C-alpha positions, 0 to 999 in steps of 0.5 A, a space after each residue: 872847440 877851436 879858436 881863431 886870433 886875428 894878431 899882427 907883428 910885435 903884439 904882446 896881447 896876440 902873444 899873451 892871447 895865443 899863450 893863455 889859449 895853448 895853457 888852457 889846451 885850445 887849438 887856434 887858428 892864427 890870421 896874422 894881417 902882415 902874413 896875407 890876411 886882410 884887416 879889411 876881411 877882419 872888418 867885414 866880421 868885426 866893423 868896430 874892431 880898433 884893437 888886436 887881437 881879435 878872437 873868436 872861440 868856435 863861432 862866437 866873437 869874444 873880443 880881444 885878449 882881457 875879454 878872452 882871459 875872462 871867459 877862460 878864467 
């Protein structure tokens, strides 16, 4: 299973989410909105996204860090 993490710079929960995925041995692709990825693309996927990170596991949108923690707990 592969994860996708939409993130932004200087985001502590983005870092925590990436570390959690690493610790669980889950590969992830980071889509940082400051590095070539557009917030508009994220909002097309999750129109009500207000926070970062936004995380997918496979095809499933999990939500943010706390939802990821609950899912992988």
